[in-house]
VEXZAVO-200910 format. One record per residue (C-alpha): residue in three letters; x, y, z. Coordinates in steps of 0.1 Angstrom, whole numbers, plus 5000, padded with zeros to 4 digits. Each point is the difference from the previous one (the first is absolute). Layout:
VEXZAVO-200910
+-----+------+------+------+
: res :    u :    v :    w :
+-----+------+------+------+
: ALA :    X :    Y :    Z :
...
+-----+------+------+------+
This chain:
VEXZAVO-200910
+-----+------+------+------+
: res :    u :    v :    w :
+-----+------+------+------+
: MET : 4661 : 7146 : 1593 :
: THR : 4981 : 4971 : 4991 :
: ARG : 5016 : 4969 : 5002 :
: TYR : 4990 : 4980 : 4970 :
: ARG : 4991 : 4962 : 5012 :
: ALA : 4990 : 4979 : 4966 :
: VAL : 5006 : 5005 : 4966 :
: LEU : 4972 : 4995 : 4971 :
: TRP : 5012 : 4996 : 4963 :
: ASP : 4986 : 5003 : 4971 :
: VAL : 5008 : 4974 : 4976 :
: ASP : 4998 : 5006 : 4962 :
: GLY : 5024 : 5028 : 4992 :
: THR : 5018 : 5006 : 5031 :
: LEU : 5016 : 4961 : 5009 :
: ILE : 4994 : 4989 : 4967 :
: ASP : 5009 : 5015 : 4964 :
: SER : 4964 : 4989 : 4989 :
: GLU : 4984 : 5026 : 4986 :
: PRO : 5013 : 5001 : 4968 :
: LEU : 4982 : 4961 : 4998 :
: HIS : 4968 : 5013 : 5013 :
: LEU : 4996 : 5026 : 4975 :
: ALA : 5009 : 4978 : 4970 :
: CYS : 4979 : 4970 : 5007 :
: ILE : 4968 : 5027 : 5009 :
: ARG : 5011 : 5019 : 4963 :
: GLY : 5000 : 4964 : 4985 :
: VAL : 4966 : 4987 : 5014 :
: THR : 4983 : 5033 : 4993 :
: ALA : 5017 : 5006 : 4967 :
: ALA : 4982 : 4965 : 4989 :
: LEU : 4969 : 5013 : 5010 :
: GLY : 5004 : 5034 : 4973 :
: PHE : 5015 : 5024 : 5023 :
: ASP : 5036 : 5012 : 4995 :
: MET : 5014 : 5014 : 5033 :
: THR : 5035 : 5007 : 4989 :
: THR : 4981 : 5036 : 4989 :
: GLU : 4999 : 5007 : 5040 :
: PRO : 5031 : 5013 : 5027 :
: GLU : 5008 : 4965 : 5009 :
: ASP : 4997 : 5015 : 5043 :
: ARG : 4964 : 5005 : 4993 :
: TYR : 4989 : 4969 : 5018 :
: LEU : 5030 : 4996 : 5023 :
: GLY : 4987 : 4986 : 5034 :
: LEU : 4967 : 4999 : 4988 :
: ASP : 4981 : 4964 : 5008 :
: HIS : 4986 : 4979 : 4967 :
: ALA : 4963 : 5012 : 5007 :
: ALA : 5012 : 5040 : 4998 :
: VAL : 5019 : 4990 : 4969 :
: PHE : 4973 : 4982 : 4980 :
: ALA : 4974 : 5027 : 5012 :
: ALA : 5021 : 5027 : 4984 :
: ILE : 5004 : 4976 : 4967 :
: ALA : 4970 : 4983 : 4997 :
: PRO : 4984 : 5028 : 4979 :
: ARG : 5029 : 4996 : 4975 :
: LEU : 4994 : 4967 : 4992 :
: THR : 4991 : 4984 : 4966 :
: ARG : 4995 : 4963 : 5007 :
: PRO : 4975 : 4989 : 5026 :
: THR : 5014 : 4984 : 5031 :
: THR : 4994 : 5003 : 5041 :
: PHE : 5021 : 5013 : 5027 :
: GLU : 5003 : 4963 : 5014 :
: ALA : 5014 : 4986 : 4965 :
: TRP : 5026 : 5033 : 4997 :
: LYS : 5012 : 4998 : 5030 :
: GLN : 5005 : 4958 : 5002 :
: ASP : 5024 : 5004 : 4966 :
: ILE : 5020 : 5028 : 5012 :
: VAL : 5004 : 4981 : 5034 :
: ALA : 5007 : 4973 : 4983 :
: THR : 5025 : 5013 : 4973 :
: TYR : 5019 : 5017 : 5033 :
: ILE : 5001 : 4965 : 5019 :
: ALA : 5023 : 4987 : 4967 :
: ARG : 5023 : 5025 : 5000 :
: VAL : 5006 : 5016 : 5030 :
: ASP : 5030 : 4974 : 5011 :
: ALA : 5018 : 5014 : 4966 :
: GLU : 4987 : 5031 : 4995 :
: ALA : 4998 : 5019 : 5036 :
: VAL : 5037 : 5008 : 5015 :
: PRO : 4999 : 5003 : 5043 :
: PHE : 5016 : 5037 : 5005 :
: VAL : 5033 : 4992 : 5014 :
: GLY : 5002 : 5001 : 5038 :
: ALA : 4964 : 4999 : 5006 :
: ARG : 5004 : 4965 : 5012 :
: GLU : 5032 : 5008 : 5024 :
: THR : 4979 : 5033 : 5013 :
: MET : 4969 : 4974 : 5010 :
: ALA : 5022 : 4972 : 5019 :
: ALA : 5024 : 5034 : 5018 :
: ILE : 4961 : 5005 : 5008 :
: ALA : 4990 : 4970 : 5013 :
: ALA : 5033 : 4986 : 5019 :
: ALA : 4995 : 5036 : 5019 :
: GLY : 4962 : 4984 : 5008 :
: ILE : 4986 : 5030 : 4983 :
: PRO : 4966 : 4984 : 4987 :
: GLN : 4998 : 5011 : 4965 :
: GLY : 4968 : 4992 : 4970 :
: CYS : 4988 : 5001 : 4967 :
: VAL : 4974 : 5018 : 4985 :
: SER : 4992 : 5000 : 4965 :
: ASN : 4973 : 5012 : 4974 :
: SER : 5004 : 4966 : 4981 :
: GLU : 4980 : 4969 : 5004 :
: ARG : 5009 : 4972 : 5022 :
: VAL : 5015 : 4977 : 4979 :
: VAL : 5019 : 5031 : 4981 :
: VAL : 5014 : 5010 : 5036 :
: ASP : 5011 : 4963 : 5012 :
: ALA : 5020 : 4999 : 4965 :
: ASN : 5018 : 5030 : 5007 :
: ILE : 5012 : 4989 : 5036 :
: ALA : 5011 : 4970 : 4983 :
: ALA : 5024 : 5014 : 4977 :
: LEU : 5010 : 5023 : 5025 :
: GLY : 5002 : 4971 : 5030 :
: ILE : 4991 : 5024 : 5027 :
: ALA : 4972 : 4978 : 5016 :
: PRO : 5021 : 4988 : 5030 :
: LEU : 5007 : 5035 : 5007 :
: ILE : 4962 : 5016 : 5000 :
: GLY : 4973 : 4994 : 5026 :
: PHE : 4972 : 5001 : 4972 :
: SER : 4994 : 5018 : 4969 :
: LEU : 4967 : 5011 : 4985 :
: SER : 4981 : 5003 : 4968 :
: ARG : 4975 : 5020 : 4983 :
: ASP : 4980 : 4966 : 5005 :
: ASP : 5002 : 5011 : 5041 :
: VAL : 4985 : 5030 : 4997 :
: PRO : 4967 : 5018 : 4987 :
: ALA : 5015 : 5029 : 4987 :
: GLY : 5035 : 5002 : 4980 :
: LYS : 5029 : 5024 : 5000 :
: PRO : 4992 : 5034 : 5004 :
: ASP : 4974 : 4990 : 5023 :
: PRO : 5016 : 4992 : 5036 :
: ALA : 4985 : 4970 : 5003 :
: PRO : 5029 : 4978 : 4996 :
: TYR : 5030 : 5018 : 5024 :
: ARG : 4970 : 5004 : 5027 :
: LEU : 4994 : 4960 : 5001 :
: GLY : 5038 : 4999 : 4997 :
: CYS : 5007 : 5019 : 5029 :
: GLU : 4971 : 4983 : 5016 :
: ARG : 5015 : 4967 : 4991 :
: LEU : 5037 : 5010 : 5019 :
: GLY : 4980 : 5016 : 5030 :
: ILE : 5019 : 5032 : 4994 :
: VAL : 4983 : 5035 : 4999 :
: PRO : 5008 : 5016 : 4962 :
: GLN : 5024 : 5027 : 5015 :
: GLU : 5024 : 4978 : 5012 :
: VAL : 4998 : 4980 : 4966 :
: ILE : 5020 : 5010 : 4968 :
: ALA : 4990 : 4991 : 4964 :
: VAL : 5019 : 4996 : 4973 :
: GLU : 4989 : 5005 : 4962 :
: ASP : 5000 : 5012 : 4970 :
: SER : 4974 : 5017 : 4990 :
: ALA : 4977 : 5029 : 5003 :
: THR : 4972 : 4975 : 5003 :
: GLY : 5016 : 4980 : 5028 :
: ALA : 5017 : 5032 : 5020 :
: ALA : 4957 : 5009 : 5000 :
: SER : 4992 : 4967 : 5016 :
: ALA : 5029 : 5008 : 5025 :
: ALA : 4990 : 5034 : 5006 :
: GLY : 4966 : 4992 : 5007 :
: ALA : 5007 : 4974 : 5024 :
: GLY : 5023 : 5024 : 5017 :
: LEU : 5033 : 4982 : 4994 :
: ARG : 5036 : 5015 : 4998 :
: ILE : 5004 : 4995 : 4962 :
: VAL : 5032 : 5000 : 4981 :
: ARG : 5002 : 4994 : 4963 :
: VAL : 5021 : 4985 : 4976 :
: PRO : 5023 : 5020 : 4974 :
: SER : 4993 : 4979 : 4970 :
: VAL : 4967 : 5014 : 4992 :
: LEU : 4995 : 5030 : 5021 :
: GLN : 4967 : 5019 : 4989 :
: PRO : 4986 : 5036 : 5008 :
: GLY : 4970 : 5001 : 5025 :
: PRO : 4988 : 5017 : 5035 :
: VAL : 5013 : 4973 : 5020 :
: SER : 5028 : 5012 : 5019 :
: HIS : 5026 : 4971 : 5003 :
: SER : 5043 : 4992 : 5004 :
: ARG : 5018 : 4991 : 4971 :
: LEU : 5017 : 4966 : 5005 :
: GLU : 5035 : 5001 : 4986 :
: GLY : 5012 : 4964 : 5013 :
: PHE : 4983 : 4974 : 5015 :
: GLY : 5020 : 5007 : 5029 :
: ASP : 4980 : 5030 : 5011 :
: VAL : 4975 : 4978 : 5006 :
: LEU : 5025 : 4986 : 5029 :
: ARG : 5007 : 5029 : 5010 :
: LEU : 4963 : 5014 : 5005 :
: LEU : 4998 : 4965 : 5023 :
: GLY : 5030 : 5008 : 5019 :
: VAL : 5018 : 4967 : 4986 :
: ASP : 5033 : 5000 : 4994 :
: ALA : 5007 : 5000 : 4966 :
: VAL : 5015 : 4976 : 4977 :
: ARG : 5031 : 5025 : 4987 :
: SER : 4993 : 4983 : 4961 :
: LEU : 4961 : 5010 : 5006 :
: ASP : 5011 : 5038 : 5003 :
: ARG : 5013 : 5000 : 4958 :
: LEU : 4970 : 4982 : 4986 :
: ASP : 4978 : 5019 : 4984 :
: VAL : 4969 : 4985 : 5001 :
: ALA : 4992 : 5012 : 4963 :
: THR : 5031 : 4976 : 4984 :
: ARG : 4994 : 4965 : 4989 :
: PRO : 5022 : 4971 : 5009 :
: GLU : 5030 : 4992 : 4977 :
+-----+------+------+------+
């Protein structure tokens, strides 16, 4: 039986309910450039980095722009709204605190830019609980490429087979699978795909995989719920 020694957490949609805000920011900026993204499924771009999204929508824009200008507008809008609109998932910080108290290393691996990752970590209040965070700016290729999780394992100094990746998207799960990690998916936005994974019913499941004594209340917290 594999002994898991560390956790790498996705951030958006896994620890913090920020995906609706990300989508709203992308849609708003893109609409001003002539393309209405509300005609497409909400999860079409879930987990993709901005470069991949822009490559898909650029041919449909009717006003001139550049990738950098488009991205900067989206990031600025997100940063201005994150504290008021992005809500940490119930039990996320408590679970990470229990893992930290057990002396188990953990980090965050995000497909967002550094400024967004830092804003999310501040909103969650988890900076003291993690050893490091990785952003899209830290790797040559974002998720679904394995590079982010490979670098995460290198930073941990632990082989991928002994590391748990907690993800919400098929894009992120593919990245973790390609790097050889054990994948656990949160239930809020599960998508069909070729990657096998475990379904996370509550944050206590992560503690059990690590062999950490779970705080009893964590077993009753569904990761898809918001705080009252």
